[in-house]
C-alpha angles and dihedrals in degrees: 000000000000138000089264114148099174110148093025127114118215132193120199118189119209090016105144093098146353122019092351094054090047094051090046088052092048090051094048091049085055085057097251116144103244129207111202123209132198141150098261139040093234096049094049091047090051094050090046090055096047093050087052089055097045093044107034116210092016117147101237127171133163143215121195117213135141106223089207086069114066096197088057090049090050086055094050091045091054092050103039103084127183119353129188094184123037118184111190098200106137115113150149123240131191146145116228138146110264091239094056098052106102126213090252092055090049090053090048093054091049089047094056104026101038113014093050087063091045094052099043094045088049087056103047104026098077091053090048091052093049090051093045095233144070146111131242119186129186120202104213132159139241083246087074087067103033100032108210114230091230095050107038093141090053094045095047091052090050090049090054089052090058093048091049094052090046089056097043090054091062087062090063099066113147095011137095093244118111138190120197139161131227116213103207124196133210100325128185097230126161093269092050092048088053091050093048091049092050092050088047090053094049094047095038093238133134112261093238088059093051088048092051091047092052092048091046090057090058099081097188104051111118093188092059092209144065113282114240116236089240091063091060091043091056086062094047090051092053092046089049096052132072090260088077094055094123093048113090135144086014133140108211121198123225091161103126088248094294092135111075100200121106093236 
C-alpha cells in the first residue's frame, strides 16, 4: 500500500499559507483533488495558482469563507459537497494576558478554532459513514495539552479540538472512517515568520538570532529548532492515506519533543 489518494476529494480549512497550505500540497502530490479554503477570494485564488504550479496537473479548487462569519460559513457548507478527507486546520493564534481577553474574544476563538470543525464534520461525517470510508483530521497543538499561561484562550480552544475529535471517532465504529488529531509543536509558519521578522526589526537583530532566542526559551524541545510546515504535513498525508487504517481516535504528536509526557 502507498500514500495514493487518487479519486479522493479533500477539503483543507485555512489552507492559503503555513501548515494548511503544506497539507494541501502534500495531498495534491498524493493525487487527491484538493479544495483550498481561506478568508478572502484573492488569497484563495493565489494559493490555488501556487499549488497548480508546484503540483502540475493537480485538481485544485478553492472556496473563500471566514470562519468567524457564520453567514460565510453557511455559504461554504452549501457549496462544499461530498468530501473524502476533511482537514480541520483553520485557527486563530495569539498571546494575551488572561485578564485582558474579553468574552467576545473567547467566543471568536471558539467560533473559529472549535466550531469550524464541528460544522464541517457535521456536514461530511454522515456521508463518510454511509460510504463506510473517510478521513477527518484536526490540526491541534501541544498547547492544548500543556496550556500556556499567556495563551489560555488559545490553549483551551485547542484542547476542545482534541476532545471533539475523540468523541467523533467513537461514531465511526465498524467502518473505515477515522478521526484523528495532530499535535503540532512550535512551527515556523508564515504567521510566525512575520512575527519573528517584526521583533527583529524592532530590536535591530537578525531574524535568525530572534528565532534561536525563542527556541532557547523553550526548555523541553528535543528538536531544538522550529518545526517546518512540511513536517506537520507529512503526518497529515499519512493519516489521510490507507496506511493509517488502524489509527483512529488518536492524538499524534509532531511537536519536536516539547511535551514531556509518555503518551
